[in-house]
DRENDO-574425 format. One record per residue (C-alpha): x, y, z; residue in one letter. Coordinates in nm, 3 decimals, padded with zeros to 5 digits. Layout:
DRENDO-574425
+---------+---------+---------+------+
!       X !       Y !       Z ! code !
+---------+---------+---------+------+
!       X !       Y !       Z !    a !
...
+---------+---------+---------+------+
end
This chain:
DRENDO-574425
+---------+---------+---------+------+
!       X !       Y !       Z ! code !
+---------+---------+---------+------+
!  00.000 !  00.000 !  00.000 !    m !
!  00.127 !  00.349 ! -00.084 !    k !
!  00.121 !  00.608 !  00.195 !    f !
!  00.138 !  00.984 !  00.211 !    s !
!  00.490 !  01.123 !  00.167 !    n !
!  00.430 !  01.375 !  00.443 !    s !
!  00.355 !  01.092 !  00.686 !    i !
!  00.621 !  00.842 !  00.581 !    t !
!  00.884 !  01.118 !  00.623 !    s !
!  00.794 !  01.143 !  00.992 !    v !
!  00.923 !  00.916 !  01.268 !    s !
!  00.707 !  00.820 !  01.568 !    p !
!  00.757 !  01.021 !  01.888 !    s !
!  01.075 !  00.890 !  02.052 !    v !
!  00.967 !  01.020 !  02.393 !    t !
!  00.644 !  00.822 !  02.379 !    l !
!  00.824 !  00.515 !  02.239 !    e !
!  01.078 !  00.512 !  02.522 !    f !
!  00.806 !  00.577 !  02.777 !    n !
!  00.602 !  00.290 !  02.634 !    q !
!  00.902 !  00.056 !  02.640 !    k !
!  00.962 !  00.142 !  03.005 !    a !
!  00.594 !  00.080 !  03.083 !    l !
!  00.606 ! -00.257 !  02.906 !    e !
!  00.909 ! -00.360 !  03.114 !    m !
!  00.727 ! -00.251 !  03.429 !    l !
!  00.421 ! -00.454 !  03.330 !    s !
!  00.645 ! -00.761 !  03.307 !    k !
!  00.758 ! -00.711 !  03.663 !    g !
!  01.094 ! -00.550 !  03.586 !    e !
!  01.214 ! -00.288 !  03.833 !    d !
!  01.238 !  00.010 !  03.597 !    v !
!  01.287 !  00.372 !  03.703 !    v !
!  01.094 !  00.578 !  03.449 !    k !
!  01.243 !  00.925 !  03.398 !    l !
!  01.114 !  00.957 !  03.044 !    t !
!  00.781 !  01.128 !  02.983 !    a !
!  00.709 !  01.488 !  03.071 !    g !
!  00.421 !  01.401 !  03.298 !    e !
!  00.381 !  01.520 !  03.659 !    p !
!  00.339 !  01.231 !  03.902 !    d !
!  00.085 !  01.432 !  04.102 !    f !
! -00.283 !  01.339 !  04.073 !    p !
! -00.515 !  01.585 !  03.905 !    t !
! -00.644 !  01.814 !  04.184 !    p !
! -00.977 !  01.693 !  04.324 !    k !
! -01.172 !  02.015 !  04.250 !    p !
! -01.093 !  01.969 !  03.880 !    i !
! -01.211 !  01.607 !  03.883 !    i !
! -01.526 !  01.702 !  04.074 !    e !
! -01.605 !  01.975 !  03.820 !    a !
! -01.598 !  01.717 !  03.539 !    a !
! -01.822 !  01.479 !  03.734 !    v !
! -02.064 !  01.760 !  03.811 !    e !
! -02.076 !  01.856 !  03.444 !    a !
! -02.170 !  01.500 !  03.351 !    m !
! -02.439 !  01.484 !  03.617 !    r !
! -02.583 !  01.811 !  03.488 !    e !
! -02.608 !  01.664 !  03.139 !    g !
! -02.324 !  01.865 !  02.989 !    k !
! -02.231 !  01.576 !  02.763 !    t !
! -02.322 !  01.710 !  02.419 !    k !
! -02.136 !  01.889 !  02.142 !    y !
! -02.008 !  02.238 !  02.214 !    t !
! -01.890 !  02.519 !  01.992 !    n !
! -01.590 !  02.385 !  01.798 !    a !
! -01.377 !  02.665 !  01.944 !    s !
! -01.472 !  02.573 !  02.300 !    g !
! -01.740 !  02.668 !  02.550 !    i !
! -01.773 !  03.048 !  02.591 !    p !
! -01.707 !  03.034 !  02.967 !    l !
! -01.369 !  02.865 !  02.920 !    l !
! -01.261 !  03.099 !  02.641 !    r !
! -01.360 !  03.395 !  02.858 !    e !
! -01.151 !  03.256 !  03.145 !    k !
! -00.851 !  03.203 !  02.914 !    i !
! -00.891 !  03.556 !  02.775 !    s !
! -00.890 !  03.697 !  03.129 !    e !
! -00.588 !  03.486 !  03.227 !    k !
! -00.389 !  03.605 !  02.926 !    l !
! -00.475 !  03.969 !  02.999 !    r !
! -00.395 !  03.959 !  03.371 !    v !
! -00.094 !  03.725 !  03.375 !    e !
!  00.065 !  03.779 !  03.033 !    n !
! -00.045 !  04.130 !  02.928 !    h !
! -00.201 !  03.983 !  02.613 !    l !
! -00.528 !  04.120 !  02.480 !    n !
! -00.701 !  03.831 !  02.304 !    y !
! -01.080 !  03.831 !  02.294 !    s !
! -01.266 !  03.501 !  02.349 !    p !
! -01.325 !  03.492 !  01.972 !    d !
! -00.948 !  03.480 !  01.921 !    e !
! -00.908 !  03.168 !  02.137 !    i !
! -00.962 !  02.809 !  02.023 !    i !
! -00.968 !  02.526 !  02.276 !    v !
! -00.790 !  02.216 !  02.145 !    t !
! -00.714 !  01.855 !  02.230 !    n !
! -00.392 !  01.938 !  02.413 !    g !
! -00.108 !  02.164 !  02.312 !    g !
! -00.014 !  01.930 !  02.028 !    k !
! -00.338 !  01.990 !  01.841 !    q !
! -00.311 !  02.364 !  01.904 !    a !
!  00.028 !  02.356 !  01.734 !    l !
! -00.085 !  02.130 !  01.450 !    y !
! -00.396 !  02.337 !  01.375 !    n !
! -00.188 !  02.654 !  01.368 !    t !
!  00.075 !  02.510 !  01.134 !    l !
! -00.201 !  02.372 !  00.911 !    s !
! -00.355 !  02.716 !  00.885 !    a !
! -00.036 !  02.904 !  00.789 !    i !
!  00.180 !  02.663 !  00.586 !    l !
!  00.182 !  02.588 !  00.216 !    n !
!  00.393 !  02.307 !  00.066 !    p !
!  00.761 !  02.399 !  00.077 !    g !
!  00.729 !  02.673 !  00.338 !    d !
!  01.013 !  02.669 !  00.589 !    e !
!  00.982 !  02.689 !  00.967 !    v !
!  01.283 !  02.776 !  01.183 !    i !
!  01.326 !  02.559 !  01.492 !    l !
!  01.587 !  02.595 !  01.764 !    f !
!  01.769 !  02.273 !  01.848 !    a !
!  01.747 !  02.103 !  02.089 !    p !
!  01.382 !  02.109 !  01.985 !    a !
!  01.080 !  01.920 !  02.115 !    w !
!  01.029 !  01.604 !  01.910 !    v !
!  00.691 !  01.700 !  01.762 !    s !
!  00.790 !  02.035 !  01.611 !    y !
!  00.977 !  01.902 !  01.311 !    g !
!  00.732 !  01.615 !  01.266 !    a !
!  00.429 !  01.843 !  01.261 !    q !
!  00.593 !  02.088 !  01.022 !    v !
!  00.651 !  01.799 !  00.780 !    k !
!  00.297 !  01.667 !  00.828 !    m !
!  00.167 !  02.009 !  00.727 !    c !
!  00.380 !  02.013 !  00.411 !    g !
!  00.649 !  02.241 !  00.548 !    g !
!  01.025 !  02.203 !  00.584 !    i !
!  01.184 !  02.227 !  00.930 !    p !
!  01.505 !  02.432 !  00.941 !    i !
!  01.705 !  02.365 !  01.256 !    f !
!  01.924 !  02.636 !  01.407 !    v !
!  02.162 !  02.485 !  01.660 !    g !
!  02.230 !  02.623 !  02.007 !    t !
!  02.507 !  02.544 !  02.254 !    k !
!  02.505 !  02.440 !  02.619 !    m !
!  02.765 !  02.706 !  02.702 !    e !
!  02.514 !  02.965 !  02.576 !    d !
!  02.235 !  02.814 !  02.791 !    d !
!  02.089 !  02.679 !  02.466 !    f !
!  01.979 !  03.029 !  02.363 !    l !
!  01.985 !  03.095 !  01.986 !    p !
!  02.210 !  03.358 !  01.831 !    k !
!  02.045 !  03.616 !  01.607 !    i !
!  02.328 !  03.587 !  01.352 !    k !
!  02.266 !  03.212 !  01.322 !    d !
!  01.894 !  03.268 !  01.268 !    i !
!  01.960 !  03.530 !  01.001 !    e !
!  02.174 !  03.279 !  00.811 !    k !
!  01.884 !  03.029 !  00.818 !    a !
!  01.627 !  03.272 !  00.677 !    i !
!  01.537 !  03.228 !  00.311 !    s !
!  01.261 !  03.357 !  00.080 !    p !
!  01.060 !  03.046 !  00.183 !    r !
!  01.079 !  03.116 !  00.558 !    t !
!  00.724 !  03.140 !  00.690 !    r !
!  00.752 !  03.102 !  01.066 !    a !
!  00.966 !  03.026 !  01.368 !    m !
!  00.870 !  02.833 !  01.681 !    i !
!  00.980 !  02.956 !  02.023 !    i !
!  00.951 !  02.734 !  02.331 !    n !
!  01.013 !  02.895 !  02.670 !    s !
!  01.044 !  02.744 !  02.928 !    p !
!  01.203 !  02.492 !  02.700 !    n !
!  01.163 !  02.120 !  02.651 !    n !
!  01.414 !  01.948 !  02.666 !    p !
!  01.667 !  02.194 !  02.816 !    t !
!  01.464 !  02.385 !  03.076 !    g !
!  01.613 !  02.712 !  02.951 !    t !
!  01.407 !  03.032 !  02.954 !    m !
!  01.431 !  03.304 !  02.691 !    y !
!  01.504 !  03.642 !  02.855 !    p !
!  01.300 !  03.944 !  02.754 !    e !
!  01.605 !  04.096 !  02.583 !    s !
!  01.639 !  03.799 !  02.347 !    l !
!  01.265 !  03.783 !  02.283 !    l !
!  01.275 !  04.151 !  02.189 !    t !
!  01.553 !  04.077 !  01.940 !    e !
!  01.355 !  03.786 !  01.798 !    l !
!  01.045 !  04.005 !  01.771 !    a !
!  01.239 !  04.275 !  01.583 !    n !
!  01.378 !  04.010 !  01.348 !    l !
!  01.031 !  03.863 !  01.289 !    a !
!  00.889 !  04.206 !  01.208 !    k !
!  01.173 !  04.308 !  00.977 !    s !
!  01.172 !  03.975 !  00.788 !    q !
!  00.793 !  03.923 !  00.792 !    d !
!  00.816 !  03.595 !  00.985 !    i !
!  00.524 !  03.457 !  01.186 !    f !
!  00.602 !  03.342 !  01.541 !    v !
!  00.447 !  03.047 !  01.723 !    i !
!  00.518 !  03.073 !  02.095 !    s !
!  00.483 !  02.745 !  02.283 !    d !
!  00.423 !  02.845 !  02.646 !    e !
!  00.299 !  02.512 !  02.783 !    v !
!  00.554 !  02.520 !  03.068 !    y !
!  00.482 !  02.883 !  03.152 !    e !
!  00.377 !  02.824 !  03.514 !    k !
!  00.684 !  02.610 !  03.576 !    l !
!  00.914 !  02.913 !  03.569 !    s !
!  01.137 !  02.890 !  03.874 !    f !
!  01.425 !  03.140 !  03.846 !    d !
!  01.263 !  03.427 !  03.662 !    e !
!  00.921 !  03.545 !  03.550 !    k !
!  00.788 !  03.410 !  03.225 !    h !
!  00.757 !  03.664 !  02.944 !    f !
!  00.554 !  03.618 !  02.625 !    s !
!  00.692 !  03.745 !  02.296 !    i !
!  00.334 !  03.816 !  02.186 !    a !
!  00.314 !  04.095 !  02.445 !    s !
!  00.580 !  04.299 !  02.261 !    i !
!  00.441 !  04.592 !  02.064 !    e !
!  00.350 !  04.494 !  01.709 !    g !
!  00.366 !  04.119 !  01.774 !    m !
!  00.004 !  04.026 !  01.840 !    k !
! -00.081 !  04.032 !  01.468 !    d !
!  00.215 !  03.808 !  01.380 !    r !
!  00.212 !  03.559 !  01.668 !    a !
!  00.013 !  03.265 !  01.799 !    a !
!  00.039 !  03.161 !  02.164 !    v !
!  00.013 !  02.790 !  02.245 !    i !
! -00.067 !  02.672 !  02.597 !    n !
! -00.226 !  02.379 !  02.780 !    a !
! -00.347 !  02.259 !  03.118 !    f !
! -00.143 !  01.936 !  03.105 !    s !
!  00.174 !  02.026 !  03.293 !    k !
!  00.071 !  02.293 !  03.541 !    a !
! -00.244 !  02.116 !  03.660 !    y !
! -00.133 !  01.752 !  03.620 !    a !
! -00.397 !  01.704 !  03.347 !    m !
! -00.192 !  01.526 !  03.080 !    t !
! -00.456 !  01.261 !  03.011 !    g !
! -00.740 !  01.510 !  02.993 !    w !
! -00.605 !  01.642 !  02.660 !    r !
! -00.691 !  02.008 !  02.672 !    i !
! -00.497 !  02.307 !  02.548 !    g !
! -00.560 !  02.623 !  02.350 !    y !
! -00.422 !  02.864 !  02.095 !    v !
! -00.463 !  03.242 !  02.103 !    a !
! -00.416 !  03.409 !  01.766 !    a !
! -00.517 !  03.723 !  01.573 !    p !
! -00.880 !  03.710 !  01.467 !    h !
! -00.823 !  03.630 !  01.100 !    s !
! -00.599 !  03.332 !  01.188 !    l !
! -00.825 !  03.221 !  01.473 !    a !
! -01.111 !  03.187 !  01.223 !    k !
! -00.905 !  02.954 !  01.006 !    q !
! -00.791 !  02.746 !  01.305 !    i !
! -01.151 !  02.717 !  01.424 !    a !
! -01.249 !  02.593 !  01.076 !    k !
! -00.981 !  02.324 !  01.091 !    i !
! -01.095 !  02.226 !  01.440 !    q !
! -01.457 !  02.194 !  01.329 !    s !
! -01.365 !  01.942 !  01.060 !    h !
! -01.089 !  01.762 !  01.248 !    l !
! -01.241 !  01.681 !  01.587 !    s !
! -01.552 !  01.898 !  01.635 !    s !
! -01.488 !  02.003 !  01.994 !    n !
! -01.273 !  01.905 !  02.289 !    v !
! -01.431 !  01.659 !  02.534 !    n !
! -01.713 !  01.864 !  02.687 !    t !
! -01.662 !  01.756 !  03.050 !    m !
! -01.290 !  01.830 !  03.024 !    t !
! -01.370 !  02.187 !  02.925 !    q !
! -01.573 !  02.240 !  03.242 !    y !
! -01.293 !  02.082 !  03.443 !    a !
! -01.048 !  02.329 !  03.285 !    a !
! -01.268 !  02.621 !  03.392 !    v !
! -01.229 !  02.501 !  03.751 !    k !
! -00.850 !  02.472 !  03.712 !    a !
! -00.813 !  02.849 !  03.708 !    f !
! -00.918 !  02.857 !  04.076 !    g !
! -00.689 !  02.575 !  04.193 !    v !
! -00.378 !  02.650 !  04.399 !    d !
! -00.078 !  02.466 !  04.252 !    i !
!  00.188 !  02.628 !  04.472 !    s !
!  00.264 !  02.305 !  04.663 !    e !
!  00.330 !  02.120 !  04.340 !    m !
!  00.561 !  02.395 !  04.217 !    l !
!  00.751 !  02.396 !  04.547 !    e !
!  00.800 !  02.021 !  04.518 !    e !
!  00.937 !  02.060 !  04.165 !    f !
!  01.192 !  02.310 !  04.295 !    i !
!  01.302 !  02.065 !  04.567 !    k !
!  01.339 !  01.790 !  04.307 !    r !
!  01.537 !  02.017 !  04.078 !    r !
!  01.777 !  02.104 !  04.360 !    e !
!  01.823 !  01.738 !  04.447 !    y !
!  01.895 !  01.630 !  04.089 !    v !
!  02.131 !  01.922 !  04.032 !    e !
!  02.329 !  01.835 !  04.347 !    t !
!  02.352 !  01.470 !  04.245 !    r !
!  02.459 !  01.541 !  03.887 !    l !
!  02.735 !  01.773 !  04.011 !    k !
!  02.862 !  01.496 !  04.240 !    k !
!  02.846 !  01.242 !  03.958 !    i !
!  03.048 !  01.483 !  03.746 !    g !
!  02.847 !  01.500 !  03.425 !    v !
!  02.798 !  01.837 !  03.252 !    p !
!  02.444 !  01.970 !  03.221 !    f !
!  02.254 !  02.292 !  03.172 !    s !
!  02.083 !  02.453 !  03.471 !    h !
!  01.707 !  02.437 !  03.403 !    p !
!  01.531 !  02.762 !  03.491 !    k !
!  01.191 !  02.616 !  03.410 !    g !
!  00.995 !  02.306 !  03.302 !    a !
!  01.105 !  01.978 !  03.471 !    f !
!  01.397 !  01.847 !  03.268 !    y !
!  01.773 !  01.822 !  03.286 !    f !
!  01.959 !  01.798 !  02.956 !    f !
!  02.275 !  01.602 !  03.037 !    i !
!  02.593 !  01.602 !  02.828 !    d !
!  02.705 !  01.242 !  02.774 !    i !
!  02.952 !  01.304 !  02.492 !    r !
!  03.243 !  01.183 !  02.708 !    d !
!  03.065 !  00.848 !  02.746 !    y !
!  03.000 !  00.781 !  02.378 !    l !
!  03.241 !  00.513 !  02.257 !    t !
!  03.246 !  00.220 !  02.016 !    e !
!  03.015 !  00.041 !  02.260 !    t !
!  02.765 !  00.329 !  02.269 !    y !
!  02.841 !  00.544 !  01.962 !    p !
!  02.539 !  00.770 !  01.995 !    d !
!  02.277 !  00.886 !  02.244 !    s !
!  02.018 !  00.637 !  02.117 !    l !
!  02.239 !  00.332 !  02.182 !    s !
!  02.339 !  00.484 !  02.516 !    f !
!  01.974 !  00.535 !  02.620 !    a !
!  01.877 !  00.183 !  02.511 !    i !
!  02.164 !  00.033 !  02.714 !    a !
!  02.077 !  00.248 !  03.014 !    l !
!  01.720 !  00.119 !  03.001 !    l !
!  01.802 ! -00.247 !  02.935 !    e !
!  02.107 ! -00.283 !  03.162 !    k !
!  02.052 ! -00.032 !  03.442 !    a !
!  01.671 ! -00.028 !  03.418 !    k !
!  01.657 !  00.353 !  03.396 !    v !
!  01.453 !  00.523 !  03.125 !    g !
!  01.571 !  00.857 !  02.981 !    m !
!  01.530 !  01.010 !  02.634 !    i !
!  01.822 !  01.030 !  02.386 !    p !
!  01.923 !  01.377 !  02.273 !    g !
!  01.899 !  01.270 !  01.909 !    s !
!  01.521 !  01.276 !  01.952 !    a !
!  01.554 !  01.653 !  02.000 !    f !
!  01.801 !  01.701 !  01.713 !    n !
!  02.085 !  01.730 !  01.968 !    a !
!  02.322 !  01.435 !  01.955 !    e !
!  02.544 !  01.366 !  02.257 !    g !
!  02.288 !  01.447 !  02.525 !    f !
!  02.020 !  01.267 !  02.723 !    i !
!  01.706 !  01.411 !  02.884 !    r !
!  01.610 !  01.334 !  03.243 !    l !
!  01.257 !  01.422 !  03.356 !    s !
!  01.236 !  01.507 !  03.726 !    y !
!  00.859 !  01.487 !  03.732 !    a !
!  00.892 !  01.198 !  03.981 !    s !
!  00.935 !  01.171 !  04.358 !    s !
!  01.276 !  01.232 !  04.516 !    i !
!  01.280 !  00.865 !  04.620 !    e !
!  01.237 !  00.763 !  04.257 !    t !
!  01.494 !  01.016 !  04.141 !    l !
!  01.746 !  00.890 !  04.397 !    k !
!  01.699 !  00.534 !  04.280 !    k !
!  01.734 !  00.634 !  03.917 !    g !
!  02.041 !  00.852 !  03.972 !    l !
!  02.211 !  00.580 !  04.179 !    d !
!  02.170 !  00.346 !  03.883 !    r !
!  02.270 !  00.612 !  03.634 !    f !
!  02.591 !  00.677 !  03.829 !    e !
!  02.667 !  00.305 !  03.843 !    g !
!  02.606 !  00.273 !  03.469 !    f !
!  02.846 !  00.559 !  03.392 !    l !
!  03.118 !  00.406 !  03.609 !    k !
!  03.093 !  00.082 !  03.413 !    k !
!  03.103 !  00.260 !  03.077 !    s !
!  03.430 !  00.282 !  02.886 !    d !
!  03.550 !  00.640 !  02.843 !    r !
+---------+---------+---------+------+
end
């Protein structure tokens, strides 16, 4: 059978594949420490669950507006205005099945075949894949650990061509945990305006900003009309399985995204939308404090182990430099990660999944007890590796 070129050119999500492999080993009774998926180990707060149950009991189980229930879009609009200084009306907000669909719908609405999208590597695994699925061409601009994985304007300028349509910014960043300072975002905004480049700002980890306040590029003067803001409830409210996110975009683009949504999936699960409304009133400070404790623990351990890494200012990942441990036995990060999982029973994600060979991603969205167990094994594995 012949398949679509845009689909056959895409590889499955490596993060989900590694996570699934770890889960399969666990199901067989193997003692695996899973530090793979970006998924908080906290349960969804009870008020959110109760709001969904109440919605079902009240008969709120039918179709909704494809863009989302008005109450939720009003809440998102208010949140963006108060917390991010962004003035998007409810009509400029589309509720989606997680942040992934928000991104996909946006790319679908702006890309024509052959259009190029600039991505900053290390880049989340789905960016390049989705660009290809929408007929575009991903153009990776590399960053360096010694620069905190922040892109250089001169490198971006070299990557721009007459076919450049957009760039994707992700801050706080997956997989590095870096945060883009306002000064850099201002430079990126000026570049986007001067070169007529659309900006997609993935702000899914916004509330997991630990060292400095999150800043949205869309709040810079002149950027609202050339930017789309992607966000979701998954990470901040431990709602990964609920699959709910949103995109805020200028009205003309929002109309096109809403059209795509109406044909693609109608609306997001109705009860989930009412649960998301409740999320805005839930206190997540304890969860954030626990993430900070976990980050401090992992950072202390990695320093003692002696492996280089970047200090994560946000999200819940460490991006670890394993280049000194790549040998004939483990020539790349994929073979290293497979051996780490099979021999030491620790699951992490190879840097090659993020277009950054020589690194491995550790998710600290697990208890300190679990992290200790995993890092003990990781340290033992490194000691046994030939350098």
